N, C-alpha and C positions, 0 to 999 in steps of 0.2 A: 504495500499499500504506500504508492508515493503521495506526501504531501509536502506545500512547497511553503512549511514555516517552521519555525520551532520557536517552541513553549520553555523555557527554562521554570521549572516549580520543584518545591522540596517534597520529597516524599520521604515522611517518614510512618513508623509504624509503632502500633499498640502493641506491647508484648506483655504476654501473661508470663506470670512469675515462674521465673528459671529454677533450675533444682542443683545447687552446687555450681554455680558459673562464677558466682564473686568467690575470690581468692582470699582464704584466712591465713595473714601472714603473721608468724610473732618475731621477735628481736633476733634469735640463733637464724633465721634464713630470708630477714627483710631483705638484705642487700644481696645477696646472692640472685635470690630469686627476679627481684628488681632488673639488675643488670640485665636479666635476659629475656627482657620483654622492651619492643621496641618501644613502648608507650604505653602507660598506666597510669589512670584514675586511682588516687587513694583516700579512702577516707578511713579517718580516726575517729573512732567512735568509744562510746561508755554503754554497755548495756542498759542502765537506767535511762539514759537519756531519751526523752519523748520526741525530741525531735528527729532522732537517730532510729526510734522506731518508726516512726511516719517515712523516713528516706528509704528504710531498707528494702519493700517491697517494688519501690520504683527504681533503684540501686542495682537488685538481681532480675529485675525485667531486662533494664538495659544492657547488664552484663549476658544474658542470653543472644543478643543481636550484635553488639559490639566485638565478641570474640571471633564473630565471623567476618569482621571488615577485615579488607586487605588495604593495610596492615592491621592486622587483629589490633585491637584496643582489648587489655586487659582491666577490669576492675579488680581491685585490691581492697580489704577491710584490714583494719588493724586494731586489736581490742588495747585500750590505753590502760585498763584497769588490771588486765591481766594478759600476761603475754607479751605485751609490746609496751612497755612504759618506758623502756629507754627508747624505742623509736619516736613515740609522742614525744618526749621531752627533746629529742636532738633536734626534732624539726619544728621547736615550737607551737606545740600546740597546747592553747590554753582554751577552748572550749569547743563544745561537742555539737553537732559531727563537724569536723574541718576535712577539708575535701584539699589534695594537691596532685600536682601532674608531675610525673615523673617521666623521663625518658633515656631509655638505655641505663636506671638504675641511679641517675642523676636528677635533684629537682630540677623543674624547670619552672614552675610558675606556681601561684596559687588559682583553684579554680572558684571561676566567679560566677559560672553561668547557673544555668535552670536548674531545680530539683527535681522536676520529674521525668519521667522515663524518656518520654520523645525528646524533650528539651536535652538532656545529657547526652543520648546517642546524636542527635544533630551536633552539638556544640563538640563533642570529642572527636567526631567525624572531620571534622573542620579542620581539626589539630592534628591530624594524622595523615601521612603523609603527604605527597606533592597534590596539587590543585586537579591535576590530569596524570593518570597512570601513563608510562607508557607500555603499551604491551606488542609484545617480540616475538610473540609463535603464536600455534592457535592454539595450544593447551594456556598459554596466558589467557586468551580470552574467553575460552572455555571457565578457566577458574574464577575469573570475572565476574562472568555473567552466574555464577551459583551463589545468587547471593538472594537476601533478604527482599532488597529495592530494587526498583527500576534502575538501570544503568544506562548511561549516554556514553556512546563511541563513535569517535571522528575517525573516518576512515582515508589517509591525505597520502598523496604521493609523497612528500617530503615536507621536512622541518619548515621549511623557508615556504613554502606555499602559504597563500593569502588565507586559503579556508584556513589552514590548520593555526595561523598567526589570528583570525578571530577569533578561531575556537578558544586556545589558549586564554585570552583576553576574557572571554567567557567561564570558561571555568576556575580562573583566578576570583571572579566576582562572586561564583556562588559556591564555592567549593564547601561552603558551612551547611549547605543545603542540598546539594546533589552529588551524585557519583560520576564525575567521569573519567574519560580513556580515550587513549587515539593510540593509532597504530601505523607505522609505514611500511612494516613488513610486507615483503613481495607475495609470500606467500599465504597470509594473510589476505591481502587485499585481492588475489585470484579464488580464493576460498569461499569470500562473502561478494566477492561483485561489487562493492559498493563506492568505490573508491570516488573521493569528493564529496561525499556525503555523509550525513551526521544520521547514526541510527539510537534510537530508546528503544529499549529493551523492556519488558516486562518481567519482571521477577516469575522464577518458574511457579510459585504459588499461587500466582494469580491467571496461570497461562489456561485457555478456555478455548474449545473449540468454534463458540459464538462470535467470536472477536480477535483479531490479528494482535500476537505477541510481540510483534515489530512496526513502528512506525519509522520510515524512511523519509530526512529531511534535506533537501537541498540548497534551502537559504535561512542564515539567521535570521529567523522573525521571529516574535516572540508570540501575537495575538491567536493563531488559529490552534494552537496545540493548547491552549489554554483551555479550549473546549473540549481538548481529548487526550490531554496529557495523562489523565489515570485511568483511561480506558471507558470503557460504559458504566461499569460500578468500581468507583474508586475505592480503596479501603481509607476510608477518613477518622484520621487519628486527633489527638489533641495537639499533635505537631505539626501537623499540616491544614489546618481549618480554613487556613485564609486562602488555601490554593482551590477551593472549590467552588465556581462560578453557581449565583442564582439565577435562575428560580432552581430551587435545589429540594431535592429529596432525599432525605435518608432514611434505612429500613434500620432499627439498631435490633440487637439481638447476641449471644454471646461468643461473637467476633473471638477467635485466637488463631491465630497461625503458628502457633508456638507447639500447642498440645494438641489442637483439634481443626489444622488445616481442612482435612478432608467434609468433616462439617460445617466447617465454614462455608467452605465452596459449594456446599450442597444449596443453601441458600441463596449464595451470590448468584449462582447459575439460573434461579428462575427468577432473580431480579433481572439478570442480563435480557433474559427473553422478553422482558415489558419494554426495559430500556431500547433494546434494539428493535422491538414492533416500532416504536413513536418516534426513534430516528429514522426507520425507513416513512414514515408519515409525515416526516418534514418537521416534526414539532422538537422545540426547544426547551430541552429540560434538561437538567443533572442529575446521576441518582451517584450514591455512597451507601456505603454501609461502616458503623460505627460499632464499640462495643458497648452495652447498654449501661453496665456498671461505671466504665470510664467517663460516659456522658449522660449519668443520673441528671446532673444541673439541668441538660437541657431539655431530659424527659418533663422535668418537673414543670421547666420555662411551658412545655407543651399542655400541659395538665394529663401527664402520661404515667402509667407506672408498669415496671416492667417484671415479669415472674418468665422463669426457666422455659416455661411450657411453650412461648408465645413470641412474637416478632413483632414489635411496635413499630409504626411510621409516622413522621414528620415532614414536614415540608415548611419552607420561606420562598417569597417571592421577593421580587427586586427592590419591594418598599420594605423587607424587613418585615411584614403580617407573618404571624404563625399559624399552620394550618395541622390538624393533627386527624388520621385519619382511626374512626371508631370500629370498621368492623374489624373482624380477625383476618389475619393474613392468609392472603391465598394468592398465586399470579391473578387471577381475574376480577379480584377485591384491588388490588394494586393497581393494575392498566385502569381501572375504573375511578379509582381516587386521583390516579395522575391525572388522566382527563379533565376530570372535574376541576381539580386545580389549576389548571393551564388555560379551561374556559372560564375561569371566574364563578363557577357555580357551588363554591364552599364559603362558606361565613369565617373568617377569620379566628382565631382563640385568643382571647382576653383575657391576662388574669385580671380581676376587678371585685373591690367590692362591690356590695349593693348600693345603689345609689341612695343617697343619706333622705326620709322621708322628710326633713326640714333641713333647711340649710339657710338660717337666718342669723347667722352669728357673725361679728365681724369679719373673723377669718372663715372665709369659705371653703368648705371641704372639698375636697377634688378625687374623684375616683377615676380609673381609668375608662371607663364606659362615657363618663362627660368630660374628659380631658378635652376636646374639640369644641364641646359646648362652652366650656368656659373658660379655660386658658387660651382657647385659639380664636375666642370671640375678638374680632377687628375692629370693634367699637370701644376695646378696652385695654389698656395696659396692664398687666397682670405680673404680681410681684409673687414669686410660690415657690414654698420650700419642701424639699422632699427629705424626708425627715423615718425614723426608724424608731418604733416604741419603745424601744430598749436603750437608746442611745442617750446618756448623762448629757453631753452638749445639747440635743434637742431636748429635754426636758428644763435646762436651764434656760434654752433660749423663748420657749412658750411663752410667759407671761410679757416677756417683750414684747414677742411679736405679737402676740391680742392686745396690749396699749396700742401699739405703731397702727394698729387696724381701729383700734376706736377712735384715734385722733385722726383718721382718715377717712372716716365712716359716711362724712358728707361729701367727699370728692367721687361724683360721680362715675368718673373716666379711669377710675383706677381700683383695682380686684387685688385685695391682699388674702393667697390661699396656702391651701398646705396638701401634702399628699402623703399617705403612707406607701414609702416605696420598697418595700417587702411584703406588701400583698395587694399593688397594683404594678402591672407592666409600665413601665416609664420608656415614652415614646423617642425615638430620634427628632430633633437633632440633641436633647437632654443626653449629659453624661453624669449619671450619678456611682461615685465610686467609695462616697464616703459620706459620712450625716452629720450634721446636716447640709445639704447643698442647697443652695439657694438662686435662683436664676428670675431675670427680668425679660420678659416679652412686651416690648411697645407694641401699639395696636398697629401700626403699618409695618410690622418685621416681625412674624409671627415665626418665619423660617430662619431666622437668626437671633434667638434669644443671646441675654447677654448672660455671663456667669457672675455673678454678684460676688464678689472680693470685696465688701469691705467692713467696716467693724458692726459691733452687732448689740450697741444700744440703739435706742428709740432715736436720739438724732442721729443718730449715725444715718439710720434707713430714709428717716426724714429730707435729710439734705442730698440722700443720693435722688432719691423719688423725685425733688424739686428739681433738682438737674437734670433728670433724665426723663422725666414725664414728657409724652407728647405733646400734650396742652399744658399752661400753667396751672400749679395747684392755685385753689381758691382762695386757702388758708395760710399758704406760704409763700415768700417769693423764690426766685431762682436759686437764692445761694441757702435756703432753706430756713430764714427768718420767719418767725410769724408775724403776718399781716394783721396791725390793731387795725381793729373795729371802729369807724369814725364815730364820732362823737353825732348826738343827733340832738338839737338846738328845742327846748321845748318852747 
């Protein structure tokens, strides 16, 4: 299959817990063993440490796949309370867990990367070996392709060719995210007959009779493979979520390419049937599979629950609206859901509290179902606080926020509002990562609300609103000073 483009994407994988893939070293063997590893990530830990316990399964999952990297990346752990005290002391370990990278037994640098499995894999792959590995024989190619992740190989006549020069720049820029290799070997070029081309190979675990396992590219261009780079049904993980375009339909189940690849592909092949049919009909939709446990937060966002005996399906469109399939999974049900999703026949799922029966207080209570009605009202400026019921700072702000609303109660063009962001979906472009988060939405610019970064005293809010309000306040000047009432002569 010849395509005239090249998408550069990150293909990372979510890995199930391995069995003994993390190497436990003691003081007596620490140096000797590390000397034999080209690159190793060492975790210094204490058994009682809560953060260490949380990291352990992620570290093990990463070790399972990184040991098959080329070159292998070995993940090591050292117990600083027993057996490894001297090594921990020598390397200045003062807190747990401490992670350090070693190359051929020598300390290289402190690990400052992510602490989830996919993040560790991505980070460490980028630190191991050259950006693009030269393959000098057919055996080299076969070995390189025997990997958990997709691989990109450039087949070039010489190192000085323009195609190779551009390929190396690409590999250098994206080596943290992708596996690159190149070859100039005549026997390889003759065997594969891809001279001057770039080929993306799906890993053996994702091979299916229903789609090509190789995509061949002639030009280094990004856009088209953005739609095809993951195959008809990509393996979506916590490390590569950004690589999946919308509209996207994700099927969640016990995806596990380490312990149960056959069972994982049993369901993936059925999803491919639907994806292939819709593609042949010219319909634009992307499909993916994800591990339900690792993406439980997404299921919660869609109002879904997962149990081991069923698959669950969710979708998001270009507007970031959420849709959930309520029927039990089957090929026919998935196809119907996909068509209804594309044709706009489904009602978006919205996590929302019930609309208040009374909303006459100074501070207007906003729920997701009424967000557009209150906050996006084009006739009103709105100051909205996104809070969490358990947040101490929010509780401290509450009486001041109430006082502010009371002082501005007669300002007809301004609404003071609040929304429980833990019980309601927060729409884009509002970005809420902490509490309280406050935004000002002017009546003439609802698509571009302004994050409030000022003080949290009543006077601070008044000065801000007096200055930013679309129309002048009736009780305050533009600099926030109260307008004195005119004396009336009797």
